[in-house]
N, C-alpha and C positions, 0 to 999 in steps of 0.2 A: 332562512340562514340558520345554521346551527351555531351554538354558542362560541365555539372557537373561531368560526368565521366572523362573527360579531366583534369578538375581542380583537381579533387581527385588524378589522376595519376600523375600529376604534383607535387603536394604536396608529394606525396610518393617518386617520383624519386628525388626530390631536398633535401628532408630531410633524405633519407635512410643512407648516409655516416655521416651525423652529429650525428644521433642516434648512429651508429656503433662506432664513434670516441669518442663521449662525454658521451654515455650511456643515460638511461632513465632519471635519476635523475639530470644528468648534463646538459640535453638539455632543454632550456627554450623557451617559446612561443617566445621571441624575435629572437632566433636563427631561428625558423621556419618561422616567418614573413620576416626576413633578407634573407634568402635563397630562399624563393619563390616570394618575392615581393608583397605578399598578405597581406591583413589586418587579425587582429586576427578573426574578424567576417566572412570572407572568409574561413578561415581554419576550425573554429567551425561550419561553415554552411555545411561543407563537411564531418567533423568527429564528433563524440560525445564528445571526449576529447582527451587529449595528449596520453592517453593509446592506444585509437585506431589508432592513427597515427604512435605510436611507433610499434605497432603490425604489421601494414601493412608495416612499413619501414623494419622490420625485415625480414618479408616474401619475400619482394621484394629482399633484399640482399641474402637471402638463396636460392631463386629461380634462381637468376642470376648465382651464383657459381654451382649449382647443374645442370643447363642446360648446362653449358660448360663441366662439368664432365661426364654427361651422354653421350653427343655427342661423346666425346672421347672413353668411353667404348663401345658404340654400334659399333664403328668401327672395334673392336677387335672380333676374332673368337675363342678364347680360354680362359679359366678362369684365367690362369696366367697372360696373356697379359691384360685381363680386370683389374685385381688388379693393375697391374704396371701402367695402364693408370690413375687410381686414383692418384698414386704416381707422375706420370709425370705432371699432371695437377699443383700439388703444386710446383713441380720444375721449370715449365715455368711460373707460375702465381703468385709466391710469391710477387713479387714487387707491382703489382696492388693491391693484397690482404693487404699489409703492408700500401700502401698509402691510402687505404679506411679504415684504423684503425684497421685492422687485421681480424681474423676470427670472422664473425657475430654470429655464435653459441657459441664461446668461450666467446666473449665479452658480449653477452646478458646472458648467463648462470651465469657468475660472477655477473653482474650488478643485475640480478633478484633473486639470490639465496636465500636472506632472505626477499624478498619484493614482487614484482609485480607478482602475481599468474598467471595472465592472459598470460603475456610474458613467465613466467617460464614454463607453460604447453605447449606453442608452441615450446620452445627450447627443452623440453623433447620429444615431438612429432618428431622434425627434427633428434634428436639423433637416436631415434628408427628407423625412415626411413633409415638413413645412416646405421645403424647396419643391417637392414634387407636386404639391398642392397648387403652389403659385404657378409652376410650370404647366400644369394641366389646365388651369384657367387661361393662361396665356395662349396656349395652343388652340384651345377652344375658341378663343376670340379671333385669332388669326384665321382659323378654318372657316368661321362663320362670317368673315369679312367685318367683324366688328372692331378689330384692332388692326393696326398697321404692322407690316413685317419688322420684326426687331430681333436682337440677339436674346433670345427668350432665357437662356441660362444666365447670361449676364444681368439682365434685368431683375431676375428673380433673387440672385444672390445680393444685388445691390439693395434692393428692397428690404431684405432680412437684415442686412448690415446697418442700414440707415435706422430701422426700427430698433434693433438691438443697441446700437451705440447711442442713440438718443435716449433710450430708457437708462442706460448706464449714466450718462452726464446729467440728465434731468434729476434723477433720484439722488446721485452723489452731491450734486451742487444745489439741490432743492430748488430747481428752476424748471418747472413743468413746461414752461414756454419753450424750452429747447425741444422737447418731444413734439409739442403741438406744431411748432413752426416747421419742423422737419417732416411731419405727417402732411401739412398742406403743401410742401414742397413736392412730396411723392404724389399727392393727389393731382397736382398741376401736371406732373409727368405723365400720370395715368390718362388723364383727360386729352393730353397731346397725343396719345396713342390711338385715340379713337379715329375710325374711318369716318371721313366726311361724306 
């Protein structure tokens, strides 16, 4: 990796949690310079503007979580266990997720809903990717007779909504049991889908 790529990566890694905690509009250039120890010129010598830094920070946060989840899913050999691996990720990783400011998808979606189109498009893309991953697991499960026939699209969006909504409430109210109880509910639903 050449020096400019290393500097760019350092900026992304050092600012990712700041953007996740403070949001795009709440993150100032001084936050970026304080976190990285770099000057304004060094930051903007590596990025076109704050928008580009925020976009790359969001991608970094998303990839970090996704990599962990995919690794857990790939260890499973049937579709129900793959879906439960999604849930188990949040059961075991909610503390670091909360410490990092919460779910990057949720935070950035709220932050960009009526504003930053570039970030909003990236959030929409990540939600679609998450949905497609769950749908592919469900289709595989139905095709292999591991899972009962269901409305796959509806179930996938319900799963995402319950996870995201639970993270929001659990973190905001400082009640992790909200998340944990709803993950248990989803696990029960998944187990009821299993073919007998």
